KOLNURO-424945 format. One record per residue (C-alpha): residue in three letters; x, y, z. Coordinates in Angstrom, 1 decimal. Layout:
// residues N
 resn      X      Y      Z
  ALA      X      Y      Z
...
// end
This chain:
// residues 474
 resn      X      Y      Z
  MET   23.0  -12.7  -43.2
  PRO   20.5  -10.8  -41.0
  ASP   19.3   -7.4  -42.3
  HIS   20.8   -4.9  -39.8
  ARG   18.4   -2.2  -41.1
  LEU   15.6   -4.2  -39.4
  THR   17.5   -4.7  -36.1
  VAL   16.9   -1.3  -34.5
  PRO   13.2   -1.1  -35.5
  LEU   12.6   -4.6  -34.1
  GLN   14.4   -3.7  -30.9
  ILE   12.2   -0.6  -30.6
  ILE    9.1   -2.6  -31.2
  GLY   10.2   -5.2  -28.6
  ALA   11.0   -2.5  -26.1
  ARG    7.6   -0.9  -26.6
  ARG    5.9   -4.2  -26.2
  ALA    7.8   -4.9  -23.0
  ARG    6.9   -1.5  -21.6
  PHE    3.2   -2.0  -22.6
  THR    3.1   -5.3  -20.7
  GLN    4.7   -3.7  -17.7
  THR    2.2   -0.9  -17.4
  ILE   -1.2   -1.0  -15.6
  THR   -2.9   -0.4  -18.9
  GLY   -1.2   -3.3  -20.7
  ARG   -1.7   -5.7  -17.8
  ALA   -5.4   -4.7  -17.3
  VAL   -6.0   -5.3  -21.1
  LEU   -4.3   -8.6  -20.9
  VAL   -6.2   -9.6  -17.8
  GLY   -9.5   -8.5  -19.4
  CYS   -8.7  -10.6  -22.5
  ALA   -7.8  -13.6  -20.4
  VAL  -11.0  -13.3  -18.4
  ALA  -13.1  -13.1  -21.5
  LEU  -11.3  -16.0  -23.1
  VAL  -11.6  -18.2  -20.0
  SER  -15.3  -17.2  -19.6
  VAL  -16.1  -18.2  -23.2
  LEU  -14.2  -21.5  -23.0
  VAL  -15.8  -22.5  -19.7
  THR  -19.2  -21.6  -21.1
  ALA  -18.5  -23.8  -24.1
  LEU  -17.2  -26.7  -22.0
  VAL  -20.4  -26.6  -19.9
  ALA  -22.8  -26.0  -22.8
  LEU  -21.3  -28.5  -25.2
  PRO  -22.5  -31.8  -23.5
  VAL  -25.8  -30.2  -22.5
  THR  -26.4  -29.0  -26.1
  LEU  -25.4  -32.3  -27.6
  SER  -27.6  -34.3  -25.2
  ALA  -30.5  -32.0  -25.9
  GLY  -29.9  -32.3  -29.7
  GLN  -29.8  -36.1  -29.5
  ARG  -32.9  -36.2  -27.4
  GLN  -34.7  -33.9  -29.8
  ALA  -33.6  -35.8  -32.9
  ARG  -34.8  -39.1  -31.3
  GLN  -38.1  -37.6  -30.3
  ALA  -38.6  -36.2  -33.9
  LEU  -37.7  -39.6  -35.4
  ALA  -40.0  -41.4  -33.0
  ALA  -42.8  -39.1  -34.1
  GLU  -42.1  -39.7  -37.7
  ALA  -42.1  -43.5  -37.1
  ASN  -45.4  -43.3  -35.4
  LEU  -46.9  -41.3  -38.3
  ALA  -45.4  -43.6  -40.9
  ALA  -46.7  -46.7  -39.0
  ALA  -50.2  -45.1  -38.7
  GLY  -50.3  -44.2  -42.4
  VAL  -49.9  -47.7  -43.8
  ARG  -52.4  -50.5  -43.7
  ASN  -52.4  -53.6  -41.7
  ARG  -50.8  -55.6  -44.6
  LEU  -47.5  -54.2  -45.7
  ASP  -47.7  -55.5  -49.2
  ARG  -50.9  -53.6  -49.8
  ALA  -49.8  -50.5  -47.9
  VAL  -46.7  -50.0  -50.0
  GLY  -48.7  -50.2  -53.1
  THR  -51.2  -47.6  -52.0
  LEU  -50.7  -43.9  -52.9
  GLN  -50.7  -42.9  -49.3
  GLY  -47.9  -45.3  -48.3
  GLU  -45.7  -44.3  -51.2
  ARG  -46.0  -40.7  -50.3
  ILE  -45.0  -41.3  -46.7
  LEU  -41.9  -43.3  -47.7
  ALA  -40.9  -40.7  -50.3
  GLN  -41.3  -37.8  -47.8
  LEU  -39.2  -39.6  -45.2
  ARG  -36.4  -40.3  -47.6
  ARG  -36.4  -36.6  -48.7
  GLN  -35.8  -35.7  -45.0
  GLY  -32.7  -37.9  -45.0
  ILE  -34.4  -40.7  -43.1
  ASP  -33.7  -44.3  -44.3
  VAL  -36.7  -46.5  -44.4
  TYR  -36.4  -50.3  -44.0
  LEU  -39.4  -52.5  -44.6
  ILE  -39.6  -55.9  -42.9
  ARG  -41.8  -58.6  -44.5
  ASP  -42.2  -61.9  -42.7
  GLY  -39.2  -61.2  -40.5
  GLN  -36.9  -60.2  -43.3
  PRO  -35.6  -56.7  -44.1
  ASP  -36.0  -55.4  -47.7
  ARG  -32.2  -54.8  -47.8
  ALA  -29.1  -55.4  -45.7
  GLY  -27.6  -53.2  -43.1
  LEU  -30.0  -53.4  -40.1
  PRO  -28.6  -55.1  -37.0
  ASP  -30.2  -58.6  -36.5
  SER  -31.4  -57.6  -33.0
  VAL  -33.5  -54.8  -34.4
  VAL  -35.0  -57.0  -37.1
  ARG  -35.8  -59.7  -34.5
  ASP  -37.4  -57.3  -32.1
  VAL  -39.6  -55.5  -34.7
  ALA  -40.6  -58.9  -36.3
  ALA  -41.6  -60.1  -32.8
  GLY  -44.0  -57.1  -32.4
  GLU  -41.8  -54.9  -30.2
  ARG  -41.2  -51.2  -30.5
  VAL  -37.5  -50.3  -31.0
  SER  -35.9  -47.0  -30.0
  ARG  -32.2  -47.1  -29.7
  ARG  -28.8  -46.1  -31.1
  ALA  -27.1  -48.7  -33.2
  ARG  -24.7  -49.0  -36.1
  VAL  -26.4  -49.3  -39.5
  ASP  -24.1  -50.0  -42.4
  GLY  -21.2  -49.2  -40.1
  GLN  -22.5  -45.8  -39.1
  LEU  -23.8  -44.8  -35.7
  SER  -27.5  -44.0  -36.1
  ILE  -30.8  -43.4  -34.3
  VAL  -33.1  -46.4  -34.9
  GLU  -36.9  -46.2  -34.5
  GLY  -38.8  -49.4  -35.3
  ARG  -42.5  -50.0  -35.3
  PRO  -44.3  -53.4  -35.8
  LEU  -47.2  -53.4  -38.3
  ALA  -48.6  -56.9  -38.4
  ALA  -47.4  -60.4  -37.7
  GLY  -43.7  -60.5  -38.8
  ASP  -44.0  -57.2  -40.6
  GLY  -42.6  -53.8  -39.6
  LEU  -41.2  -50.4  -40.4
  VAL  -37.8  -49.2  -39.3
  LEU  -36.6  -45.5  -39.6
  VAL  -32.9  -44.8  -39.4
  ARG  -31.2  -41.4  -39.2
  PRO  -27.5  -40.8  -38.7
  ALA  -26.5  -39.6  -35.2
  ALA  -25.3  -36.0  -35.1
  THR  -21.7  -36.9  -34.7
  GLY  -20.6  -33.6  -36.2
  ALA  -22.7  -31.5  -33.9
  ALA  -19.8  -31.0  -31.5
  TRP  -17.6  -29.6  -34.3
  LEU  -20.4  -27.4  -35.5
  LEU  -20.9  -26.0  -32.0
  VAL  -17.2  -25.3  -31.7
  ARG  -17.1  -23.6  -35.0
  SER  -20.0  -21.4  -33.9
  LEU  -18.0  -20.2  -30.9
  TRP  -15.7  -18.0  -32.9
  LEU  -18.2  -15.1  -32.9
  PRO  -18.8  -15.0  -29.1
  LEU  -15.1  -15.6  -28.5
  LEU  -14.3  -12.6  -30.7
  ALA  -16.9  -10.5  -29.0
  GLY  -15.6  -11.6  -25.6
  LEU  -12.1  -10.7  -26.5
  GLY  -13.2   -7.3  -27.8
  GLY  -15.2   -6.7  -24.6
  GLY  -12.1   -7.7  -22.6
  VAL   -9.9   -5.3  -24.5
  LEU  -12.4   -2.5  -24.1
  ALA  -13.1   -3.1  -20.4
  GLY   -9.4   -3.5  -19.7
  THR   -8.5   -0.3  -21.5
  LEU  -11.3    1.7  -19.7
  MET  -10.4    0.2  -16.3
  ALA   -6.6    0.8  -16.9
  ARG   -7.2    4.4  -18.0
  ARG   -9.3    5.0  -14.9
  LEU   -6.8    3.4  -12.6
  SER   -3.6    4.8  -14.2
  ARG   -4.7    8.4  -14.4
  PRO   -4.5    9.1  -10.6
  ILE   -1.3    7.1  -10.4
  ARG    0.2    9.1  -13.3
  ASN   -0.9   12.3  -11.5
  ALA    0.8   11.0   -8.3
  ALA    4.0   10.3  -10.3
  VAL    4.0   13.8  -11.8
  ALA    3.5   15.2   -8.3
  ALA    6.4   13.2   -6.9
  VAL    8.6   14.5   -9.7
  ARG    7.6   18.1   -8.9
  LEU    8.2   17.4   -5.2
  ARG   11.7   16.2   -6.1
  ALA   12.3   19.3   -8.1
  GLY   11.4   21.5   -5.0
  ASP    7.8   22.4   -5.7
  ARG    6.1   22.1   -2.3
  ALA    2.8   23.6   -3.4
  VAL    1.9   20.6   -5.5
  ARG   -1.2   18.7   -4.5
  VAL   -2.8   15.5   -5.9
  PRO   -6.6   15.3   -6.2
  ALA   -7.9   12.4   -4.1
  GLU   -9.8   10.0   -6.3
  PRO  -11.2    6.5   -5.8
  PRO  -10.4    3.6   -5.5
  ALA   -9.5    3.7   -1.9
  GLU   -5.8    2.6   -2.4
  VAL   -5.2    5.4   -4.9
  GLU   -7.0    7.9   -2.6
  GLU   -4.7    6.9    0.2
  LEU   -1.7    7.4   -2.0
  ALA   -2.9   10.9   -2.9
  HIS   -3.4   11.8    0.8
  ALA    0.0   10.4    1.6
  LEU    1.7   12.5   -1.1
  ASN   -0.3   15.6   -0.1
  GLY    0.8   15.0    3.6
  LEU    4.4   14.6    2.5
  ALA    4.3   17.8    0.5
  ALA    2.8   19.7    3.5
  ALA    5.3   18.1    5.9
  LEU    8.2   19.0    3.6
  ALA    7.0   22.6    3.3
  THR    6.7   22.8    7.1
  SER   10.0   21.2    7.6
  GLU   11.8   23.4    5.1
  GLY   10.1   26.5    6.6
  ARG   11.4   25.6   10.0
  GLN   14.8   24.9    8.6
  ARG   14.9   28.3    7.1
  GLU   13.8   29.9   10.3
  PHE   16.3   27.8   12.2
  LEU   19.1   28.9    9.8
  LEU   18.1   32.5   10.2
  SER   18.1   32.2   14.0
  VAL   21.5   30.4   14.0
  SER   22.9   33.0   11.6
  HIS   21.7   35.7   13.9
  GLU   23.3   34.0   16.9
  LEU   26.5   33.5   15.1
  ARG   26.6   37.1   13.8
  THR   26.1   38.8   17.2
  PRO   29.2   37.4   18.9
  LEU   31.2   37.5   15.7
  THR   30.3   41.2   15.4
  THR   31.4   41.9   19.0
  ILE   34.7   40.0   18.6
  LYS   35.4   41.6   15.2
  GLY   34.7   45.1   16.6
  TYR   37.0   44.7   19.6
  ALA   39.7   43.0   17.5
  GLU   39.7   46.0   15.1
  ALA   39.9   48.4   18.1
  LEU   42.9   46.4   19.4
  SER   44.6   46.4   16.0
  ASP   44.1   50.1   15.5
  GLY   45.5   50.8   19.0
  VAL   42.5   52.9   20.1
  VAL   42.1   50.8   23.3
  GLU   43.5   52.3   26.5
  PRO   45.9   49.9   28.4
  ASP   43.6   49.7   31.4
  GLY   40.7   48.5   29.1
  THR   42.5   45.6   27.6
  GLN   41.5   43.1   30.3
  ARG   37.9   44.0   30.1
  ILE   37.9   43.7   26.3
  GLY   39.7   40.3   26.6
  GLN   37.0   39.0   29.0
  THR   34.2   40.2   26.6
  MET   35.9   38.5   23.7
  LEU   36.4   35.3   25.7
  ALA   32.7   35.2   26.8
  GLU   31.6   35.7   23.2
  ALA   34.0   33.0   22.0
  ALA   32.5   30.6   24.6
  ARG   29.1   31.5   23.4
  LEU   30.1   30.6   19.9
  ASP   31.7   27.4   21.1
  ARG   28.5   26.3   22.9
  LEU   26.4   27.0   19.8
  VAL   28.8   25.0   17.5
  THR   28.9   22.2   20.1
  ASP   25.1   22.1   20.2
  LEU   24.9   22.0   16.4
  LEU   27.4   19.2   16.2
  THR   25.6   17.2   18.9
  LEU   22.3   17.6   17.1
  ALA   23.8   16.5   13.8
  ARG   25.3   13.4   15.5
  LEU   22.0   12.5   17.1
  GLU   20.1   12.8   13.9
  ALA   22.7   10.7   12.1
  ALA   22.4    7.9   14.8
  GLU   26.2    8.2   15.4
  PHE   26.0    9.0   19.1
  PRO   27.7    6.8   21.6
  VAL   25.7    5.8   24.7
  GLU   27.2    4.0   27.7
  LEU   24.4    2.5   29.9
  SER   24.8    1.7   33.5
  ILE   22.9    1.8   36.8
  VAL   22.8    5.4   38.0
  ASP   21.5    7.0   41.2
  LEU   19.7   10.1   40.1
  ASN   19.9   11.6   43.6
  GLU   23.7   11.7   43.3
  LEU   23.5   13.2   39.9
  VAL   21.1   15.9   41.0
  ARG   23.3   16.8   44.0
  ALA   26.3   17.1   41.7
  ALA   24.5   19.4   39.3
  ALA   23.2   21.6   42.1
  GLU   26.7   21.9   43.6
  ALA   28.1   22.9   40.2
  TRP   25.4   25.4   39.3
  GLY   24.9   26.8   42.8
  PRO   27.5   29.6   42.6
  ARG   26.3   30.8   39.2
  TYR   22.7   30.9   40.3
  ALA   23.6   32.7   43.5
  GLY   25.5   35.3   41.5
  ASP   22.4   36.0   39.5
  GLY   20.2   36.1   42.6
  VAL   18.2   33.0   41.6
  VAL   17.3   30.4   44.3
  LEU   18.4   26.8   43.3
  ARG   17.1   24.0   45.5
  THR   16.7   20.2   45.3
  GLU   13.8   17.9   46.3
  LEU   15.1   14.3   46.8
  PRO   13.6   11.2   48.4
  GLU   15.4    9.4   51.2
  GLY   16.2    6.3   49.3
  PRO   18.1    6.1   45.9
  VAL   16.4    6.7   42.6
  LEU   18.0    4.2   40.3
  ALA   17.9    4.5   36.5
  TYR   19.5    2.4   33.7
  THR   21.0    5.1   31.6
  ASP   24.1    7.1   30.6
  PRO   25.0    9.4   33.5
  GLY   27.1   11.8   31.3
  ARG   24.2   12.3   28.8
  VAL   21.6   12.7   31.6
  ARG   23.9   15.4   33.2
  GLN   24.1   17.1   29.8
  VAL   20.3   17.2   29.7
  VAL   20.1   18.6   33.2
  ASP   22.7   21.2   32.5
  GLY   20.8   22.3   29.4
  LEU   17.6   22.7   31.3
  LEU   19.3   24.6   34.2
  GLU   20.9   26.9   31.7
  ASN   17.6   27.5   29.9
  ALA   15.9   28.2   33.3
  LEU   18.6   30.6   34.4
  ARG   18.3   32.6   31.2
  VAL   14.6   33.4   31.8
  VAL   14.0   33.3   35.6
  PRO   14.1   36.7   37.3
  PRO   16.2   37.3   40.4
  GLY   14.5   36.0   43.6
  ALA   12.5   33.3   41.7
  PRO   13.2   29.6   42.5
  VAL   14.5   26.8   40.3
  VAL   13.9   23.3   41.6
  ILE   15.6   20.0   40.6
  CYS   13.9   16.9   41.9
  ALA   14.1   13.1   41.4
  TYR   11.6   10.4   42.3
  ARG   10.6    6.9   41.4
  THR    7.4    5.6   39.7
  GLU    7.5    2.8   37.1
  TYR   10.2    5.0   35.6
  ALA   13.1    7.0   37.2
  VAL   12.0   10.6   37.0
  LEU   13.9   13.9   36.9
  GLU   12.1   17.3   37.0
  VAL   13.4   20.8   36.5
  ARG   10.8   23.5   37.6
  ASP   11.2   27.2   37.6
  GLY    9.4   30.3   38.7
  GLY   10.0   32.2   35.5
  PRO    7.5   33.5   32.9
  GLY    6.7   29.9   31.9
  LEU    5.1   28.7   28.7
  ALA    1.6   29.1   27.2
  ASP   -0.6   26.2   26.5
  GLU    0.1   26.3   22.8
  ASP    3.9   26.2   23.5
  LEU    3.8   22.8   25.2
  ALA    3.3   20.8   22.0
  VAL    6.2   22.6   20.2
  ALA    8.6   23.2   23.0
  PHE   11.1   20.7   21.8
  GLU   11.1   21.7   18.1
  ARG   14.1   23.5   16.9
  GLY   13.8   27.3   16.9
  VAL   10.0   27.5   17.4
  LEU   10.1   29.1   20.9
  TYR   13.1   31.2   19.8
  GLN   11.0   32.7   17.0
  ARG    8.0   33.3   19.3
  TYR    9.8   35.0   22.1
  ARG   12.7   36.7   20.3
  GLY   12.5   40.3   21.4
  VAL   10.0   39.5   24.1
  ARG   12.3   37.8   26.6
  LYS   15.9   36.7   26.8
  VAL   16.4   33.6   24.5
  GLY   19.2   31.4   23.6
  SER   20.1   29.8   20.3
  GLY   16.8   27.8   20.0
  LEU   18.7   24.5   20.2
  GLY   18.8   23.7   23.9
  LEU   15.3   22.1   24.4
  ALA   15.6   20.3   21.0
  LEU   18.9   18.9   22.0
  ALA   17.6   17.8   25.4
  ALA   14.6   16.0   23.8
  ARG   16.8   14.1   21.3
  LEU   19.2   13.1   24.0
  VAL   16.4   11.7   26.2
  ARG   14.9    9.8   23.3
  ARG   18.3    8.4   22.4
  LEU   18.5    7.1   26.0
  GLY   15.2    5.3   25.7
  GLY   13.2    7.8   27.8
  ARG   10.6   10.6   27.4
  ILE   10.6   14.3   28.1
  GLU    7.5   16.5   28.6
  ALA    6.8   20.2   29.1
  GLY    4.2   21.5   31.4
  HIS    3.3   24.1   34.0
  ALA    5.2   24.2   37.3
  PRO    3.5   25.0   40.7
  GLU    6.2   27.6   41.1
  GLY    4.5   29.6   38.3
  GLY    6.9   28.9   35.5
  ALA    7.8   25.9   33.3
  ARG    8.2   22.3   34.3
  PHE   10.3   19.8   32.3
  THR    9.8   16.1   33.2
  VAL   12.3   13.5   32.1
  ARG   11.3    9.8   32.5
  LEU   14.2    7.3   32.1
  PRO   14.2    3.5   32.1
  ALA   14.4    2.1   35.6
  ASP   16.2   -1.1   34.5
  ALA   17.3   -2.8   31.3
  SER   13.9   -4.4   30.7
  SER   12.3   -1.0   30.4
  LEU   14.5    0.0   27.4
  PRO   13.0    0.0   23.9
  ILE   14.0   -2.9   21.6
  ASN   15.8   -0.5   19.3
  LEU   17.6    2.2   21.3
  SER   18.9    3.9   18.2
// end
């Protein structure tokens, strides 16, 4: 039966281990250890054959030197040399060094074990330096001839255990490499993870509504880019929310003004303080204020649908000349009633565009209403159409116009409303923003500029055919 008391602690340990391996710190430590381990193993694999070869060569050279000294220390006749004190000392010293000494007299070794080929070569007066098996063990053999049929053979076992000794000696550098990998990985991970943790904390504060949070930009470059992106996001959110607050304040003001008027007249009617001959005038005022409210609500709903990408568009070939003539005919009486001159400038041939005629007319109506609000009596308003690589509509006026700094923000909601409220007659602050979103939804562009008539110029460029449309119209 498993001990359930250990189940929860083991699960906690497993979860912590899993979280550790999923963090930058854990992965950097693991990568550092792996790199250190691979480096040590590769070094060992490269160094092992080189070290073994060098050791074998050194052992053979040392044994050859010993053989030369031993051969030079004995006399010409082996039977006399062995009996001398010098010869005995040489042989005893060699045996103490772990070197087997074989003496060959008249072509016969003093004991068994030497390969016959070694005995024959030395007895024939040849020097022998090779690896051979002596008594079944791989050994280094150095033979030197002394006199006719006599010789001296030194035998030392080959270092067959050197490889294992070398491998056993690797544990210390391996341990040091792993320790270095853990240390380097930990330091690198702490260096990398600190700005990322700061960015995560900043993102949480942004989600909580703190728009003043900023992330210090630190290297490496990718983390620095992340910090700049988060700082830019925080600034953009602060700007956007500030404009939203201003927009809500302006919309609230626009709603409150007609509602106050309607409420006041409704109270007067309900209290019976209105004379019978003033009822019609009050009704007309209430109707005008209600129409103003209806336009504002309609603009808000249209903007919401545009931003939600739930706005139907029916594209077809449209002659902008006909559309401009229809708009001028519809707005002519209203302009004439306010003493404003409305005229058109149209080419002789058609100006064809691939667009939605109803939505383009909505844009033109909004621009004409905006112009009528600010243009003084006697000043002109011009609607024109012409053809370049696009189909172009322009609405120009002779009103007070826009300042240079207004051109870049003319189509942002409520910006011009805030700037000119109390200075000139303004609307709800939605008209130009709505026109810009409609034009973009139709695949076109709208720009604000200065008109030759002295006021503002709004230029709408629409696709001339289906091939001019953007790939994603939404």
